[in-house]
N, C-alpha and C positions, 0 to 999 in steps of 0.2 A: 525619534525621527520616523516619519511615516514612510513605509515601504509600499510602492505601487503593487497592486495585486498581480500584475503581469510578471513580477519577479518571484512570485510564490511558486513552490514546487508541489507536485502531486503527492497527496498523502499516501496513496497506494504504493508510491515509489519506495517507501522505506522497507516494504517486504522484499522487493527486488534487490535493494541495496544490501540488505542483510544476507541475501542469498549469494549475490555476486555483484560487486561494485562495477565491474566492466559492463555487465548486462544492463544495469541501471543507466550508466553513462551512454551506452549505445542508444538506448531508448529516449532518455531525457535530453541529452546534449546533442547527439548526432541525429536524432529523430529517425532512427532506423527501426524497421519493423518487418517481421516475417511470421506467417502463420504456420502452425503445425497442428497435429491432432490434439495435443494438450491445450493449446490456446483456444482452439475452436470449441472443444468441449467445455472449457472454463467460461467462455463467452456465453454459450447457450445456457449453461447452468445459472449464470448471473441474470440473464435476460428473463428467465423464469421466476427468479426471486424478486426482480424489480417490477414495479408497476408505476408508471409515470407518477411523479410525486403527489401523494395524497395521504389523508389521515383517515384511519379506519378505527372504529370503536368496537371492542369486545368486552362488555361489562365495564369493569373499572380499569381496563387496559386500553390505551390508545397506541396504535401502530402506525408509524410513519415510514414510508418506503422511499428509497432513492432521495434521501434528504441531503441538500447541499450544506456543507460545513466548511469552516475556515478557522485559522488561528494566526493572529498577528505575531504571537511569540514564536511559533514554529515557522512562520512565513510559509504556510502551506494551505492548500485547499483541496476539496474533493467532494465526496459524498459517502453517506452511510448506506449500506444495503437496507438495513432496518434499524429503526430506533424505537424501542418499546418504552412507553411512558406509563408507569404504574402509579395509581392514585395513592398519595401519601401526604400526611400533614406536614412532613418535613421536605416536601418537594418544591417545585417551582410552578409558577402560573403559566398557562399557555393561552395565547390570545384566542378568544372565542369559545373557550372551554371552562366549565365550572370546576372548582376545586384546584388541588395542587398535585403535581406528578413528579416522580423520580425517573430520570431517563436511563436506559440501558442500551448501549450500542450492540448490535448483533451483526457480525460479519459472516457471509456465506463463502465457503470454500468447497471446491468440487471434490477434492480427494479425501485423504484420511488425516487424522492428527499427526503433527510432526514434532520431532525432538527439537529442531531449530526454532528460534524465537521469532522468526519473520512474521508469522500470522499474528502472534500476540503483540508484537511491536506496532503493527498496523492498527490493530484494535485499540491499543493504548493511545495512539496518536489521534484516532477518532474521538476518544473520550476526552482528551485534552482540548480538542476543538469545541466539543459540546459544553464542557465546563466553562470555557471562555465565553462562548456565545450566550449561555443560559445563566451564568453566574451561580454555579452549583458545584457540588463535589460528587464524583462518580467513583465508587469503590470497586466495581467489577463490571465486566462485559462478557459477551458470549461469542464463541465461534461455533458455527453450524457446519458440519462436514457432510457432504453429499454421499460419500462412500459408506459411512457408518450410519448416516441419518440420525445423528445424535449431536447434542450440544456439549461444548466444553466450556465450563465457567472459568474465566480468567480474572484473577485478582490483580488489580492495577497498583502494584507495589511501588514504593519510592524508587527502588532499584530499576524497575522496568521503565518508569517515567524518565529517570536520569539517562538511561540508554537511548530513549527516543530523542531527547534533546541533543545528546552527543552525536547521534547518527545524522540528525538533520543539520547540525553544524558542519559536519564533514561533507554532506551532500551539497550544501550551499557553497562551501569553499571550492569544491570541484566544479560546480556549475559556474561560479563566478570566474574561474580560471579557464573554463571551457576545456577541461582536461579529462581525457578518457584513460582510466587506469590500465596498466598492462594486464595481460591475462594471467590467471592463476588456475590452471586446469584442475578440475575435480570431477567426481563421478556424475554430478548434476549436469555437466556439459552435454551428456548424451541425449538428454530430453529437452534441451534448450532450443527454442525456435530460432534463436539468432546464431546458432553454431556455424552456419555457412557464412555468415557475415563476420563473426568474431574470429573464426579459424583458430580454435584453442590449441589443436595439435601442432599447428604451424607456428603460432605466435609464442608458444611456450618454449620453443627451441631457438628462435631467432626473430629479429625484428622484421616487420613488413617491408621496410625500406631495403633491408638486405635481400629479402626474397625477390622483390621487384627488380633490383639491380642484377641479380643472378639470372632471372628470366630474360631480361633485356640482353644480357651478355650472350645467352644461349641463342636468341633469335638473330643476333647480328654476327654470330660466329659462323 
């Protein structure tokens, strides 16, 4: 059955969902947003990495920046920071270019490599989109971290792919219900730009409804 693209979710959302389901829901479902130092620095870093969609050639390497991608299986869309197409007889054809090329997604991140899988899951989701669009198989991708100025090669294993599909299924289930999960406070709350909206220290102890009723009671007493 065809799913209209307005029902697709953002590919980049899987990184946020893996970090905090409530943060993802506040952004995706409730359309909440707030800036802090980390989000501003991240936006500037990505703006430097992006160059309005174009194709650049460096020898046998083609570099596509800000490339739009989508997947009907994930019901998700977005863009890749960079996709590198390296010439190979086992690759795919590209319109207007001679030869065949193997694509490799490269995702740019402002900070340093992380233990959590969020960045790797986002990269894997991008690869799934490219595979579906280009009818190819992508075995690995790369994460470039601004803090270390180094690339991390990521093997796109069956286990990582299964996790991507499972998380997107959860995201679509929450989105269809328009349900925002309850808060689960953790150390990452301190640097979250949505902390003042989410109120993790408050919501971790009692419901917002209870808090509002108590405040109303105080004002009328």
